[in-house]
PAMIZA-197796 format. One record per residue: residue in one letter; x, y, z of N, C-alpha, C in turn. Coordinates in nm, 2 decimals, decimal comma, padded with zeros to 4 digits. Each point is the difference from the previous one (the first is absolute). Example, Ala and Ser with C-alpha at 12.3 -4.5 7.8 and 13.67 -1.06 7.14 Angstrom:
+------+--------+--------+--------+--------+--------+--------+--------+--------+--------+
: rest :     nX :     nY :     nZ :    caX :    caY :    caZ :     cX :     cY :     cZ :
+------+--------+--------+--------+--------+--------+--------+--------+--------+--------+
:    A :  01,32 : -00,57 :  00,78 : -00,09 :  00,12 :  00,00 :  00,09 :  00,12 :  00,00 :
:    S : -00,04 :  00,11 : -00,07 :  00,09 :  00,11 :  00,00 : -00,08 :  00,11 :  00,08 :
+------+--------+--------+--------+--------+--------+--------+--------+--------+--------+
***
This chain:
+------+--------+--------+--------+--------+--------+--------+--------+--------+--------+
: rest :     nX :     nY :     nZ :    caX :    caY :    caZ :     cX :     cY :     cZ :
+------+--------+--------+--------+--------+--------+--------+--------+--------+--------+
:    M :  00,09 : -00,12 :  00,00 : -00,09 :  00,12 :  00,00 :  00,09 :  00,12 :  00,00 :
:    G : -00,02 :  00,09 : -00,10 :  00,08 :  00,12 : -00,01 : -00,04 :  00,11 :  00,10 :
:    I :  00,08 :  00,10 :  00,02 : -00,03 :  00,11 :  00,09 : -00,14 :  00,07 : -00,03 :
:    E : -00,03 :  00,01 : -00,13 : -00,12 :  00,07 : -00,03 : -00,12 : -00,09 :  00,04 :
:    N :  00,01 : -00,13 : -00,01 : -00,11 : -00,09 :  00,04 : -00,01 :  00,00 :  00,16 :
:    Q :  00,11 :  00,01 :  00,07 :  00,00 :  00,00 :  00,14 : -00,06 :  00,13 :  00,05 :
:    L :  00,03 :  00,11 : -00,06 : -00,06 :  00,13 :  00,04 : -00,15 :  00,00 : -00,03 :
:    S : -00,04 : -00,05 : -00,11 : -00,14 : -00,01 : -00,03 : -00,07 : -00,09 :  00,10 :
:    W :  00,06 : -00,11 :  00,04 : -00,06 : -00,09 :  00,10 : -00,02 :  00,07 :  00,13 :
:    V :  00,10 :  00,08 :  00,04 :  00,00 :  00,07 :  00,13 : -00,11 :  00,11 : -00,01 :
:    S : -00,01 :  00,07 : -00,11 : -00,10 :  00,10 : -00,02 : -00,14 : -00,06 :  00,01 :
:    T : -00,02 : -00,11 : -00,07 : -00,13 : -00,07 :  00,00 : -00,04 : -00,06 :  00,14 :
:    N :  00,10 : -00,04 :  00,08 : -00,02 : -00,07 :  00,12 :  00,03 :  00,09 :  00,12 :
:    E :  00,01 :  00,13 : -00,02 :  00,05 :  00,09 :  00,11 : -00,08 : -00,01 :  00,13 :
:    N : -00,13 :  00,00 : -00,01 : -00,08 : -00,01 :  00,12 :  00,02 : -00,12 :  00,08 :
:    A :  00,01 : -00,12 : -00,07 :  00,02 : -00,13 :  00,06 :  00,14 :  00,01 :  00,07 :
:    C :  00,10 :  00,06 : -00,07 :  00,13 :  00,00 :  00,06 :  00,00 :  00,09 :  00,13 :
:    I : -00,07 :  00,11 : -00,01 :  00,00 :  00,09 :  00,12 : -00,08 : -00,07 :  00,11 :
:    D : -00,11 : -00,07 : -00,03 : -00,07 : -00,08 :  00,10 :  00,09 : -00,10 :  00,07 :
:    R :  00,08 : -00,07 : -00,08 :  00,09 : -00,11 :  00,05 :  00,10 :  00,07 :  00,09 :
:    L :  00,06 :  00,11 : -00,04 :  00,09 :  00,07 :  00,09 : -00,06 :  00,05 :  00,13 :
:    V : -00,12 :  00,05 :  00,00 : -00,07 :  00,04 :  00,12 : -00,03 : -00,12 :  00,09 :
:    E : -00,03 : -00,11 : -00,06 : -00,03 : -00,12 :  00,08 :  00,13 : -00,04 :  00,08 :
:    W :  00,11 :  00,01 : -00,07 :  00,13 : -00,03 :  00,06 :  00,04 :  00,10 :  00,11 :
:    L : -00,03 :  00,13 : -00,02 :  00,04 :  00,10 :  00,09 : -00,09 :  00,00 :  00,13 :
:    R : -00,12 : -00,06 : -00,01 : -00,09 : -00,01 :  00,11 :  00,05 : -00,10 :  00,11 :
:    I :  00,10 : -00,09 : -00,04 :  00,06 : -00,09 :  00,10 :  00,09 :  00,08 :  00,09 :
:    P : -00,03 :  00,01 :  00,13 :  00,08 :  00,08 :  00,09 :  00,14 : -00,07 :  00,03 :
:    S :  00,09 :  00,02 : -00,08 :  00,13 : -00,07 :  00,01 :  00,11 :  00,10 :  00,02 :
:    I :  00,04 :  00,03 :  00,12 :  00,10 :  00,09 :  00,04 :  00,12 : -00,08 :  00,04 :
:    S :  00,10 : -00,01 : -00,09 :  00,11 : -00,10 :  00,01 :  00,09 :  00,03 :  00,12 :
:    T :  00,00 :  00,12 :  00,05 :  00,09 :  00,03 :  00,11 : -00,06 : -00,02 :  00,13 :
:    D : -00,13 : -00,04 :  00,01 : -00,06 : -00,03 :  00,12 : -00,04 : -00,15 :  00,01 :
:    P :  00,07 : -00,07 :  00,10 : -00,03 : -00,14 :  00,01 : -00,14 : -00,04 :  00,02 :
:    A : -00,08 :  00,09 :  00,05 : -00,14 : -00,02 :  00,02 : -00,08 : -00,03 : -00,13 :
:    Y :  00,06 :  00,04 : -00,11 : -00,06 : -00,02 : -00,14 :  00,07 : -00,11 : -00,08 :
:    K :  00,07 : -00,09 :  00,07 :  00,07 : -00,11 : -00,06 : -00,10 : -00,08 : -00,09 :
:    D : -00,11 : -00,04 :  00,05 : -00,10 : -00,08 : -00,07 : -00,05 :  00,07 : -00,12 :
:    Q : -00,03 :  00,13 :  00,02 : -00,06 :  00,08 : -00,12 :  00,11 :  00,02 : -00,10 :
:    C :  00,13 :  00,01 :  00,04 :  00,11 :  00,01 : -00,10 :  00,00 : -00,13 : -00,08 :
:    R : -00,01 : -00,11 :  00,06 :  00,00 : -00,13 : -00,07 : -00,12 :  00,00 : -00,10 :
:    T : -00,12 :  00,04 :  00,05 : -00,12 :  00,00 : -00,08 :  00,02 :  00,09 : -00,13 :
:    A :  00,06 :  00,12 :  00,02 :  00,03 :  00,09 : -00,11 :  00,10 : -00,06 : -00,10 :
:    A :  00,10 : -00,07 :  00,06 :  00,10 : -00,06 : -00,09 : -00,06 : -00,11 : -00,08 :
:    N : -00,08 : -00,09 :  00,07 : -00,07 : -00,11 : -00,07 : -00,09 :  00,06 : -00,11 :
:    W : -00,07 :  00,11 :  00,03 : -00,10 :  00,06 : -00,09 :  00,08 :  00,04 : -00,13 :
:    A :  00,11 :  00,07 :  00,02 :  00,08 :  00,05 : -00,11 :  00,06 : -00,12 : -00,08 :
:    N :  00,05 : -00,10 :  00,07 :  00,05 : -00,12 : -00,06 : -00,11 : -00,07 : -00,09 :
:    D : -00,12 : -00,01 :  00,05 : -00,11 : -00,07 : -00,07 : -00,03 :  00,08 : -00,13 :
:    Q :  00,00 :  00,14 :  00,02 : -00,04 :  00,08 : -00,12 :  00,11 : -00,01 : -00,11 :
:    L :  00,13 :  00,00 :  00,04 :  00,11 : -00,01 : -00,10 : -00,01 : -00,14 : -00,07 :
:    N : -00,02 : -00,10 :  00,08 : -00,01 : -00,14 : -00,05 : -00,12 : -00,01 : -00,10 :
:    S : -00,11 :  00,06 :  00,03 : -00,12 :  00,00 : -00,08 :  00,03 :  00,07 : -00,13 :
:    L :  00,09 :  00,09 : -00,01 :  00,04 :  00,07 : -00,12 :  00,10 : -00,08 : -00,08 :
:    G :  00,05 : -00,11 :  00,05 :  00,09 : -00,08 : -00,07 :  00,15 :  00,03 :  00,03 :
:    L :  00,02 :  00,08 :  00,11 :  00,13 :  00,04 :  00,04 :  00,04 : -00,10 :  00,11 :
:    E :  00,13 : -00,02 :  00,01 :  00,05 : -00,10 :  00,11 :  00,04 :  00,08 :  00,12 :
:    S : -00,06 : -00,03 :  00,11 :  00,04 :  00,07 :  00,12 : -00,02 : -00,09 :  00,12 :
:    K :  00,06 :  00,04 :  00,12 : -00,02 : -00,08 :  00,12 :  00,02 :  00,10 :  00,12 :
:    V : -00,06 : -00,04 :  00,11 :  00,01 :  00,07 :  00,12 :  00,12 : -00,05 :  00,08 :
:    V :  00,08 :  00,10 :  00,04 :  00,13 : -00,04 :  00,08 : -00,02 :  00,06 :  00,14 :
:    E :  00,01 : -00,09 :  00,10 : -00,01 :  00,04 :  00,14 :  00,12 :  00,08 :  00,04 :
:    T : -00,01 :  00,10 :  00,08 :  00,11 :  00,07 :  00,06 : -00,01 :  00,00 :  00,15 :
:    Q :  00,11 :  00,03 :  00,06 :  00,00 :  00,01 :  00,15 :  00,00 :  00,14 :  00,05 :
:    I : -00,10 :  00,04 :  00,08 : -00,01 :  00,13 :  00,05 :  00,11 :  00,03 :  00,10 :
:    G :  00,06 :  00,11 : -00,01 :  00,10 :  00,04 :  00,10 :  00,14 : -00,06 : -00,01 :
:    R :  00,02 : -00,07 : -00,11 :  00,14 : -00,05 : -00,02 :  00,06 :  00,05 : -00,13 :
:    A :  00,12 :  00,04 :  00,01 :  00,07 :  00,06 : -00,12 :  00,06 : -00,12 : -00,08 :
:    H : -00,02 :  00,01 : -00,13 :  00,06 : -00,11 : -00,09 :  00,10 :  00,07 : -00,09 :
:    V :  00,12 : -00,06 : -00,01 :  00,10 :  00,06 : -00,08 :  00,03 : -00,10 : -00,11 :
+------+--------+--------+--------+--------+--------+--------+--------+--------+--------+
***
């Protein structure tokens, strides 16, 4: 699919794309607050499912809060 076709698809499906984004943003996922750990996982799984449904390859990777990784 060329860029013109992609831009046309986005234009045609703009409202559905915005609705999908708003659905994702409604998940209260504040990654710096451990109280939102489950919601962060929910948001990550939601994004992963959306990307996979579009034919992209993605996965959720767990992180550890409060630990520095080098």
